C-alpha positions as CSV (number, residue, x, y, z in Angstrom):
1,X,177.4,82.9,132.3
2,X,180.6,84.4,130.4
3,X,179.3,86.2,127.1
4,X,181.0,87.5,124.5
5,X,180.6,90.6,125.2
6,X,182.2,90.1,128.4
7,X,185.4,88.8,126.4
8,X,185.6,92.1,124.3
9,X,185.6,93.9,126.9
10,X,188.4,92.3,128.7
11,X,190.5,92.2,125.5
12,X,190.1,95.5,124.8
13,X,191.2,96.7,128.1
14,X,194.8,94.8,127.9
15,X,195.5,95.1,124.5
16,X,194.1,98.6,123.9
17,X,194.0,99.9,127.6
18,X,191.3,101.6,126.9
19,X,188.8,101.4,130.3
20,X,186.2,103.4,129.4
21,X,185.3,101.7,126.5
22,X,185.1,98.3,128.3
23,X,183.4,100.0,131.0
24,X,180.9,100.3,128.3
25,X,181.1,97.1,126.6
26,X,180.8,95.6,130.1
27,X,177.8,97.2,131.1
28,X,176.1,96.0,127.9
29,X,177.8,92.4,129.0
30,X,175.5,93.1,132.5
31,X,172.4,93.9,130.7
32,X,172.7,91.1,128.1
33,X,172.9,88.3,131.1
34,X,170.2,90.6,133.0
35,X,167.8,89.3,129.5
36,X,168.6,86.6,129.4
37,X,167.8,85.3,132.7
38,X,165.3,87.2,132.8
39,X,163.8,85.4,130.0
40,X,165.1,82.0,131.7
41,X,163.4,83.1,134.9
42,X,159.9,83.6,132.7
43,X,160.2,80.1,131.2
44,X,160.5,78.6,134.8
45,X,157.7,80.2,135.4
46,X,155.4,78.9,132.5
47,X,156.9,75.3,133.7
48,X,155.7,75.8,137.4
49,X,152.1,76.7,136.1
50,X,152.2,74.0,133.3
51,X,152.5,71.0,136.2
52,X,149.3,69.0,136.1
53,X,148.4,66.7,138.4
54,X,145.8,63.9,137.1
55,X,145.3,61.9,139.7
56,X,145.0,62.1,143.5
57,X,143.2,59.4,145.6
58,X,142.4,60.7,149.5
59,X,144.4,63.7,148.6
60,X,147.4,62.5,149.0
61,X,149.4,65.1,147.9
62,X,150.5,67.5,149.0
63,X,152.3,65.5,151.4
64,X,151.5,66.7,154.7
65,X,152.2,64.6,157.8
66,X,155.5,63.8,157.2
67,X,156.9,61.4,160.3
68,X,153.5,59.1,158.4
69,X,155.6,58.4,156.4
70,X,159.0,56.9,155.0
71,X,160.0,57.8,151.2
72,X,161.4,56.3,148.5
73,X,162.6,57.6,144.9
74,X,162.9,56.0,141.9
75,X,164.5,58.4,138.7
76,X,164.0,55.7,135.6
77,X,166.2,57.2,132.4
78,X,167.6,56.0,130.2
79,X,171.5,56.6,131.7
80,X,170.6,55.7,135.3
81,X,171.5,58.9,137.5
82,X,170.7,60.9,140.8
83,X,168.1,63.2,139.1
84,X,167.2,66.8,139.7
85,X,164.2,66.0,141.1
86,X,165.7,63.3,143.9
87,X,167.7,66.0,144.9
88,X,165.1,68.5,145.0
89,X,162.6,65.8,146.9
90,X,165.2,65.4,149.7
91,X,165.0,69.2,150.6
92,X,161.6,68.3,151.8
93,X,162.1,65.3,153.6
94,X,164.4,62.5,153.9
95,X,163.7,60.3,150.5
96,X,165.9,57.5,150.0
97,X,167.6,57.9,146.3
98,X,167.1,54.6,143.8
99,X,167.6,54.7,139.9
100,X,167.0,52.2,137.2
101,X,167.1,52.5,133.0
102,X,163.9,52.6,131.6
103,X,165.0,49.0,129.8
104,X,165.4,47.8,132.7
105,X,164.6,43.7,133.1
106,X,162.4,42.6,135.3
107,X,165.9,40.7,137.1
108,X,166.3,44.4,137.7
109,X,163.3,45.1,138.5
110,X,162.8,42.4,141.1
111,X,165.6,43.6,142.9
112,X,164.5,46.9,142.7
113,X,161.1,45.8,144.4
114,X,163.2,44.0,146.8
115,X,164.9,47.8,148.1
116,X,161.7,48.7,148.8
117,X,160.0,47.3,151.4
118,X,161.2,49.5,154.3
119,X,159.2,52.3,152.4
120,X,155.3,53.3,152.6
121,X,155.5,55.3,149.4
122,X,157.7,55.1,146.4
123,X,157.5,58.2,144.4
124,X,159.1,57.4,140.8
125,X,160.3,59.7,138.3
126,X,159.6,58.8,134.3
127,X,162.5,60.9,132.5
128,X,164.0,61.0,129.1
129,X,162.4,60.4,125.7
130,X,160.9,56.3,125.0
131,X,160.7,54.6,121.9
132,X,157.1,54.5,121.2
133,X,157.7,52.5,118.0
134,X,159.7,49.7,119.5
135,X,158.1,46.2,120.3
136,X,160.1,45.3,122.9
137,X,159.3,45.2,126.0
138,X,159.8,49.2,127.6
139,X,160.4,50.9,130.7
140,X,156.4,51.8,131.2
141,X,155.7,47.7,131.7
142,X,158.4,47.7,134.0
143,X,156.8,49.8,136.3
144,X,153.7,48.6,136.0
145,X,155.0,45.4,136.9
146,X,156.7,47.0,139.9
147,X,153.1,49.0,140.8
148,X,151.7,45.5,141.1
149,X,154.1,43.8,142.8
150,X,153.8,46.6,145.6
151,X,152.5,45.7,148.8
152,X,148.9,47.6,148.6
153,X,149.5,49.8,151.5
154,X,153.1,51.3,149.9
155,X,151.6,54.4,148.4
156,X,153.1,55.3,144.8
157,X,153.6,58.9,143.1
158,X,153.9,58.9,139.4
159,X,155.8,61.8,137.8
160,X,156.1,61.3,134.6
161,X,158.4,64.4,132.2
162,X,157.7,64.8,129.0
163,X,155.6,63.0,126.8
164,X,152.2,62.6,128.4
165,X,151.2,60.1,125.8
166,X,154.1,57.7,127.9
167,X,150.9,57.4,130.1
168,X,149.4,55.3,127.8
169,X,152.4,52.1,127.8
170,X,151.5,51.6,131.8
171,X,149.5,49.2,133.0
172,X,146.3,49.7,135.6
173,X,147.5,53.1,135.8
174,X,144.2,53.3,138.0
175,X,145.6,51.6,140.7
176,X,148.4,54.4,141.5
177,X,147.4,56.8,143.9
178,X,148.9,60.0,142.5
179,X,150.0,60.5,139.2
180,X,151.7,64.3,138.1
181,X,153.0,65.6,134.0
182,X,155.4,68.1,133.9
183,X,155.9,68.7,130.5
184,X,159.7,68.6,129.7
185,X,162.4,66.7,131.2
186,X,163.9,70.0,132.3
187,X,166.5,70.8,135.8
188,X,163.5,73.3,136.1
189,X,160.4,71.0,135.4
190,X,162.5,68.5,138.1
191,X,162.7,70.9,140.9
192,X,159.3,72.3,140.8
193,X,157.8,68.8,140.1
194,X,159.3,67.7,144.0
195,X,158.7,71.2,145.7
196,X,154.8,70.5,144.6
197,X,155.0,67.1,145.7
198,X,155.6,69.1,148.8
199,X,153.3,71.4,149.0
200,X,155.6,74.1,148.6
201,X,154.1,75.3,145.8
202,X,150.6,74.4,144.0
203,X,149.6,71.8,141.2
204,X,148.0,74.5,138.5
205,X,147.7,72.9,134.9
206,X,145.2,71.3,132.8
207,X,146.2,68.1,130.6
208,X,145.2,70.0,127.3
209,X,144.4,67.4,125.3
210,X,142.2,63.7,125.6
211,X,144.6,60.7,126.5
212,X,142.0,58.2,126.1
213,X,140.9,55.8,127.7
214,X,142.2,57.0,131.0
215,X,142.6,61.0,131.3
216,X,140.3,63.2,129.5
217,X,141.7,67.1,128.1
218,X,141.3,69.3,130.7
219,X,141.7,67.2,133.4
220,X,143.7,68.7,136.3
221,X,143.3,68.8,139.6
222,X,144.4,71.9,141.7
223,X,146.2,72.1,145.1
224,X,147.3,74.1,147.5
225,X,150.2,75.4,148.6
226,X,150.7,74.0,152.7
227,X,153.4,76.9,153.6
228,X,157.0,74.8,153.1
229,X,159.9,76.9,152.5
230,X,160.0,77.4,148.1
231,X,163.6,77.6,146.9
232,X,163.3,80.0,144.3
233,X,164.9,82.7,141.9
234,X,165.7,86.3,143.4
235,X,163.4,87.1,140.0
236,X,160.5,86.2,142.0
237,X,161.4,88.8,145.0
238,X,161.8,91.4,142.4
239,X,165.8,91.0,142.6
240,X,167.8,90.3,139.9
241,X,170.9,87.6,140.7
242,X,173.1,90.3,139.3
243,X,172.5,92.2,142.4
244,X,174.0,88.9,144.7
245,X,177.7,89.4,142.8
246,X,178.4,91.3,146.2
247,X,177.4,88.0,148.6
248,X,178.8,85.6,146.3
249,X,182.2,88.1,146.4
250,X,182.1,88.8,150.1
251,X,182.0,84.9,150.7
252,X,184.7,84.0,147.8
253,X,186.5,86.3,150.0
254,X,186.2,84.5,153.8
255,X,188.0,81.4,151.5
256,X,190.0,83.3,149.2
257,X,191.5,84.9,153.0
258,X,191.3,81.4,154.5
259,X,188.8,82.6,157.2
260,X,187.1,79.2,156.6
261,X,188.4,76.1,153.6
262,X,184.3,76.2,152.5
263,X,180.9,77.3,153.3
264,X,177.3,77.1,153.0
265,X,174.9,80.3,152.9
266,X,171.1,80.4,152.6
267,X,168.8,83.1,153.0
268,X,164.9,83.2,152.6
269,X,162.6,86.2,151.8
270,X,158.9,85.2,153.2
271,X,159.9,81.7,153.2
272,X,161.0,82.0,149.6
273,X,164.6,81.3,149.3
274,X,166.2,83.0,146.8
275,X,169.7,82.5,147.8
276,X,171.7,79.1,148.4
277,X,175.1,78.8,147.6
278,X,178.2,76.3,148.6
279,X,181.4,78.3,147.9
280,X,185.1,76.6,148.7
281,X,186.4,73.0,150.3
282,X,185.6,70.7,153.0
283,X,189.2,71.1,154.1
284,X,192.2,73.4,152.7
285,X,193.7,70.0,150.7
286,X,190.9,71.3,147.8
287,X,190.1,67.9,147.6
288,X,186.1,67.7,148.2
289,X,184.1,70.6,147.1
290,X,181.5,71.9,149.3
291,X,178.1,71.1,148.2
292,X,175.1,72.5,149.4
293,X,173.7,69.5,151.4
294,X,176.8,69.0,153.4
295,X,176.4,68.9,157.2
296,X,177.8,70.7,159.9
297,X,178.6,70.7,163.5
298,X,176.7,73.7,164.6
299,X,177.7,74.4,167.5
300,X,176.0,77.1,169.9
301,X,173.5,76.8,167.5
302,X,171.9,73.8,168.8
303,X,170.9,76.0,172.3
304,X,168.1,77.4,170.4
305,X,167.8,74.7,167.9
306,X,167.5,71.6,170.7
307,X,167.4,73.0,174.5
308,X,165.2,76.2,174.0
309,X,162.9,74.7,171.4
310,X,162.2,71.4,173.7
311,X,162.0,74.4,176.6
312,X,159.2,76.1,174.4
313,X,157.6,72.7,174.1
314,X,157.6,72.1,177.7
315,X,156.2,75.7,179.1
316,X,153.3,75.6,176.4
317,X,152.3,72.4,178.1
318,X,152.7,74.3,181.3
319,X,155.5,71.8,182.8
320,X,157.9,74.2,183.3
321,X,157.5,77.9,184.8
322,X,160.3,80.7,183.6
323,X,160.0,82.9,185.9
324,X,160.5,79.7,188.9
325,X,164.1,78.9,190.3
326,X,165.8,76.0,188.3
327,X,166.2,73.9,191.6
328,X,162.3,73.4,191.2
329,X,163.1,70.2,187.8
330,X,166.5,69.9,188.8
331,X,166.6,69.1,192.3
332,X,170.3,68.7,193.1
333,X,170.9,72.3,193.3
334,X,168.2,72.7,195.7
335,X,170.6,73.1,198.6
336,X,173.4,75.3,196.7
337,X,174.5,79.0,196.3
338,X,172.4,78.2,192.7
339,X,168.6,77.3,194.4
340,X,167.0,80.7,194.0
341,X,168.0,80.7,190.3
342,X,165.6,81.5,187.9
343,X,164.9,79.8,184.4
344,X,164.7,83.2,183.1
345,X,167.6,84.8,184.5
346,X,170.0,81.7,183.8
347,X,168.4,81.4,180.2
348,X,169.3,85.0,179.7
349,X,173.0,84.8,181.2
350,X,172.0,86.7,183.7
351,X,172.1,84.0,186.7
352,X,176.3,84.7,187.4
353,X,177.4,80.4,186.1
354,X,180.3,80.9,185.2
355,X,180.8,80.7,181.3
356,X,182.6,77.4,181.3
357,X,184.5,74.8,182.6
358,X,186.8,72.8,180.4
359,X,186.1,69.2,182.1
360,X,188.5,67.4,180.0
361,X,191.5,68.6,181.6
362,X,190.7,67.5,185.1
363,X,190.5,63.8,183.6
364,X,194.5,64.5,182.4
365,X,197.4,62.6,184.6
366,X,200.5,64.7,185.8
367,X,202.0,63.5,182.2
368,X,199.3,65.2,180.0
369,X,197.4,61.4,179.1
370,X,194.1,60.5,179.5
371,X,192.8,58.7,183.2
372,X,192.3,55.2,182.6
373,X,189.5,55.3,184.8
374,X,187.5,57.7,182.5
375,X,188.7,57.1,179.1
376,X,189.2,54.0,177.5
377,X,190.3,53.3,173.4
378,X,187.3,50.4,173.2
379,X,183.4,50.2,173.7
380,X,182.2,48.3,176.6
381,X,179.5,48.1,179.1
382,X,181.1,50.8,181.2
383,X,182.7,53.2,178.8
384,X,179.5,53.4,176.5
385,X,179.6,56.8,175.1
386,X,181.8,57.5,172.2
387,X,183.7,60.7,172.4
388,X,185.7,60.8,169.4
389,X,187.2,58.1,167.0
390,X,188.7,54.9,169.0
391,X,187.8,56.9,172.5
392,X,184.9,56.7,174.4
393,X,184.2,57.5,177.9
394,X,183.1,56.1,181.3
395,X,179.3,56.7,181.2
396,X,179.5,57.5,185.5
397,X,181.6,60.0,184.2
398,X,178.3,62.6,182.9
399,X,177.0,62.5,187.0
400,X,180.6,64.1,187.5
401,X,180.4,66.8,185.4
402,X,177.1,67.9,186.5
403,X,178.3,67.6,190.0
404,X,181.0,70.1,188.9
405,X,178.9,72.3,187.0
406,X,176.5,72.4,190.7
407,X,179.5,73.3,193.5
408,X,180.8,75.8,190.7
409,X,180.9,79.3,192.4
410,X,178.7,81.9,191.3
411,X,179.6,85.1,190.1
412,X,177.5,88.2,190.8
413,X,173.6,87.8,190.3
414,X,171.9,89.7,187.4
415,X,175.1,90.8,185.5
416,X,175.9,89.2,181.6
417,X,177.8,86.4,181.4
418,X,177.8,83.9,178.4
419,X,177.8,80.8,180.0
420,X,177.1,77.5,178.7
421,X,177.1,75.5,181.8
422,X,172.9,75.3,182.3
423,X,172.1,73.5,179.0
424,X,174.2,70.4,180.1
425,X,170.9,69.7,182.4
426,X,168.0,70.7,179.9
427,X,168.6,66.6,178.5
428,X,167.6,65.1,181.6
429,X,165.1,67.9,182.5
430,X,163.1,67.0,179.5
431,X,163.5,63.3,179.5
432,X,161.9,63.8,183.5
433,X,159.1,65.9,182.5
434,X,158.4,64.9,179.1
435,X,159.0,60.7,179.4
436,X,161.3,60.5,176.5
437,X,164.7,60.9,176.0
438,X,166.0,64.5,174.6
439,X,166.4,63.6,171.0
440,X,163.7,61.4,170.9
441,X,161.7,64.9,172.0
442,X,163.1,66.8,169.6
443,X,162.3,64.4,166.6
444,X,158.8,64.0,167.8
445,X,157.8,67.2,168.3
446,X,160.2,68.9,165.6
447,X,162.6,67.6,163.0
448,X,160.1,65.0,162.0
449,X,157.1,66.4,161.2
450,X,159.7,69.7,159.3
451,X,161.5,66.7,157.7
452,X,164.7,68.2,158.9
453,X,166.5,64.9,159.1
454,X,169.9,65.8,159.1
455,X,169.3,67.8,162.7
456,X,170.5,65.1,164.7
457,X,173.3,64.2,167.4
458,X,176.3,61.6,166.2
459,X,175.4,61.8,162.3
460,X,177.3,59.1,161.8
461,X,175.4,56.8,163.9
462,X,172.3,57.7,161.9
463,X,173.5,57.2,158.4
464,X,174.6,60.1,157.4
465,X,177.8,59.4,154.9
466,X,181.2,60.5,156.4
467,X,181.8,62.2,153.0
468,X,179.2,64.7,153.4
469,X,179.8,65.3,157.3
470,X,182.4,68.2,157.0
471,X,185.4,67.8,159.5
472,X,186.0,70.4,162.2
473,X,189.2,70.8,164.3
474,X,192.6,69.0,164.3
475,X,192.4,68.5,168.3
476,X,196.2,68.5,169.1
477,X,195.2,68.8,172.7
478,X,192.3,66.6,174.2
479,X,191.3,64.0,171.6
480,X,194.5,63.8,169.1
481,X,192.9,63.4,165.7
482,X,190.8,65.3,163.3
483,X,187.1,65.8,164.8
484,X,185.1,64.0,161.3
485,X,181.3,63.4,162.4
486,X,181.8,63.6,166.2
487,X,181.2,67.2,168.0
488,X,183.9,69.7,168.3
489,X,183.0,70.8,171.9
490,X,184.7,68.9,174.3
491,X,182.2,69.3,176.9
492,X,179.2,67.8,174.8
493,X,181.6,65.1,173.7
494,X,182.2,63.6,177.2
495,X,178.1,64.0,177.3
496,X,178.2,61.1,174.3
497,X,177.9,63.8,172.3
498,X,174.6,64.8,173.3
499,X,173.7,67.9,175.2
500,X,171.5,71.1,175.1
501,X,174.8,73.0,174.7
502,X,176.0,71.7,171.5
503,X,176.6,68.4,170.1
504,X,174.0,69.0,166.8
505,X,174.6,68.8,163.5
506,X,172.1,69.3,160.4
507,X,172.4,70.9,157.0
508,X,171.3,74.6,155.9
509,X,168.5,73.8,154.7
510,X,167.0,72.1,157.8
511,X,168.0,74.2,159.9
512,X,166.3,76.8,157.9
513,X,163.4,74.7,158.6
514,X,163.4,75.2,161.9
515,X,164.5,79.0,161.9
516,X,161.5,79.5,159.5
517,X,159.1,78.1,162.4
518,X,160.3,80.4,164.4
519,X,160.1,82.8,162.4
520,X,156.8,82.0,161.7
521,X,156.0,82.5,165.4
522,X,155.7,79.1,165.9
523,X,153.7,77.8,162.1
524,X,155.0,75.4,159.5
525,X,153.2,73.7,156.9
526,X,149.9,74.5,158.0
527,X,151.4,73.2,161.7
528,X,151.3,74.9,164.9
529,X,154.5,73.5,166.8
530,X,154.9,76.2,169.7
531,X,152.1,79.0,169.9
532,X,153.1,82.1,168.6
533,X,152.9,84.5,172.0
534,X,155.0,82.0,173.2
535,X,157.5,82.5,170.6
536,X,157.2,85.9,171.2
537,X,158.0,85.5,174.7
538,X,161.3,83.5,174.1
539,X,162.7,85.5,171.3
540,X,162.0,88.9,172.4
541,X,164.5,91.3,174.7
542,X,163.9,91.0,178.3
543,X,166.8,93.6,179.6
544,X,168.5,94.8,176.7
545,X,168.2,98.1,178.0
546,X,168.7,97.9,181.6
547,X,170.3,101.4,182.2
548,X,173.7,99.5,183.9
549,X,175.5,98.7,180.9
550,X,176.7,95.4,183.3
551,X,173.0,94.0,183.1
552,X,172.3,94.5,180.1
553,X,171.7,91.1,178.6
554,X,171.6,91.2,174.6
555,X,169.3,88.1,174.9
556,X,165.8,86.9,174.5
557,X,165.2,83.6,176.5
558,X,168.1,81.8,174.7
559,X,168.0,83.9,172.0
560,X,170.7,86.2,171.1
561,X,169.5,89.4,170.2
562,X,172.8,91.4,169.9
563,X,173.9,93.5,167.4
564,X,177.4,92.8,167.7
565,X,179.9,90.7,165.2
566,X,178.1,88.6,163.4
567,X,174.9,90.6,162.8
568,X,174.2,93.6,160.9
569,X,173.6,97.4,160.6
570,X,169.8,96.6,159.5
571,X,168.7,94.2,161.6
572,X,165.8,95.1,163.6
573,X,164.9,95.1,167.2
574,X,162.5,92.5,166.8
575,X,165.3,89.9,165.1
576,X,166.7,87.1,166.9
577,X,169.3,84.1,166.2
578,X,172.3,82.3,167.3
579,X,176.2,82.2,166.3
580,X,178.2,78.9,166.5
581,X,182.0,78.7,167.7
582,X,182.6,76.1,164.3
583,X,181.6,79.7,162.3
584,X,178.0,78.8,161.7
585,X,175.7,81.3,162.6
586,X,171.8,82.0,161.4
587,X,169.5,84.7,162.2
588,X,165.9,85.4,161.8
589,X,163.8,89.0,161.1
590,X,160.1,89.4,161.5
591,X,160.3,93.1,160.4
592,X,160.8,91.9,157.3
593,X,160.6,88.5,157.1
594,X,164.4,87.9,156.9
595,X,166.1,84.7,157.4
596,X,169.9,83.9,157.0
597,X,171.8,80.6,157.5
598,X,175.6,80.5,157.1
599,X,177.8,77.1,157.7
600,X,181.0,76.9,158.1
601,X,184.1,75.1,159.5
602,X,186.1,78.0,160.7
603,X,188.2,75.8,163.4
604,X,190.0,73.9,160.7
605,X,192.3,73.0,161.0
606,X,192.9,74.9,164.5
607,X,190.6,76.9,166.3
608,X,192.7,80.0,166.7
609,X,192.1,81.2,163.0
610,X,190.0,84.0,163.7
611,X,189.2,85.8,160.1
612,X,186.0,85.1,159.8
613,X,185.3,87.6,162.7
614,X,187.9,90.0,161.8
615,X,186.6,90.1,158.5
616,X,183.2,90.8,159.3
617,X,182.0,88.0,156.8
618,X,178.7,87.0,158.2
619,X,177.6,90.2,159.1
620,X,178.3,91.6,155.9
621,X,177.0,88.9,154.2
622,X,173.5,89.4,155.9
623,X,174.2,92.8,155.5
624,X,174.1,92.3,151.9
625,X,170.7,91.1,151.7
626,X,169.1,94.0,153.7
627,X,170.7,96.5,151.4
628,X,169.1,93.8,148.4
629,X,165.4,94.8,149.8
630,X,166.2,98.1,150.9
631,X,167.7,99.3,147.4
632,X,164.7,97.0,145.9
633,X,162.0,99.3,147.0
């Protein structure tokens, strides 16, 4: 916000050259801005307490088991548009958004009905001001028609924004599973209503007057929170948003210094998201501003959000033993130099495996072109794995990659060397031990119940629009094209985009759900995904304090424990996370409940841009959050 005092201060500084006076006026401007934000926060609190659930058949709300539902939301208003209500719903589940006019025709209603067939939950947001005196058909009657025509198995949630009197015009409201009311149509009310529907907050309000014959005065069904992440204001945590200016400045510096074209930053404290902002653009041409929901290539964050998650689940089911040799689960290693390497050694990067192998370089011909026996410009039954746009790989070459890893030389066992190589094997190990494909296993056990629908491999195949996916590198060496919607990592690309070390895409909010589950020792929204003792075991440092520096592994089981360039001076020994080559980073600290996600495409247009690390952008932002809560004590 910019206020009058601020402009006065700037004018005096320029015209009168009196910085002391300007500083006084700037301080007054800050005080005024703080007062205004505090007043706005109190209004938001009042709106939250007023949310009223009038009807809730079979305790449908808040939604619990998200994997059981296919959601659609219709925002009905005077001017069709995507609402804050719909956008906030999408923070919690994959909700398909539609819009309609209040005065829609029967034909438009029928067309909308046809689009609702794939969904078993329809959330209708009724916005705007109805003309209650107008004799012509109103939206309320068409909403009733739409509800009456829906399949009986379809659950309907009606969220009314504004006057409760609108409810009187909806015929057969008793047939609606859930009816909720906000008493105005502000951004606050829309955001809070969506959060209450999914259990991030509870319904508390009661109807202040009679609405005969449907609802009596004081009608209101209270609900409890489920423990999903709440998107709130810093004021809820005793902070002023003015205290977040240093964080904003660091993120803007990253863009100004071209450390990255743009970025998304999210921070939460004890499950409450108090900072969630986007900066800059998708690319340096400044054409498409970054939005908070944009999807990034997570790079090596995939290790802890795919492989390690799956391994914890298999460990819990006693299908693997971390202390046993990996060759028990990957028989091709049984007669090699790697036969005795334990999973624990491998996952703490102390097994002596090579750091990486540039597999793609072995597929080039002497003139630098790619071998036709390995790659094709067209998709066929043999060349079935997509590497990039108009580039497909022979699916049999995956076995060659695994053989190259199997036969690779081994370094000194017990010394720390960060390695990707074992992660190529985990997808097929998970498939063998669970009977499910790697991504199906992750979706069933984590992503779908968490509502983390953007966590996915090969996002273009999953219906995520290209404009919502941030491009990575202009690859001039291997794929000879801009990588946009296909994985940046060469090895993962040669596996068809699905690997245990890279290939996962996602947005900040969905990654935060998974990290919050880890932070809660396996618990999220009332569901225990992994036993607490297993999460604690995997996130604990197992050899950080080795007296031999060469053997000290700054790792948990897969998780990073390093106090290095990406972490911050104030992180605790209990904290954990991971970074990604594309410029991504996430960290969680059980010691103070702090969660942090930083997403960027620092490799655009080239991976040779190291300014993000040189400027310590990610670590400085993380430290700024630690300082916030240290200073607020």
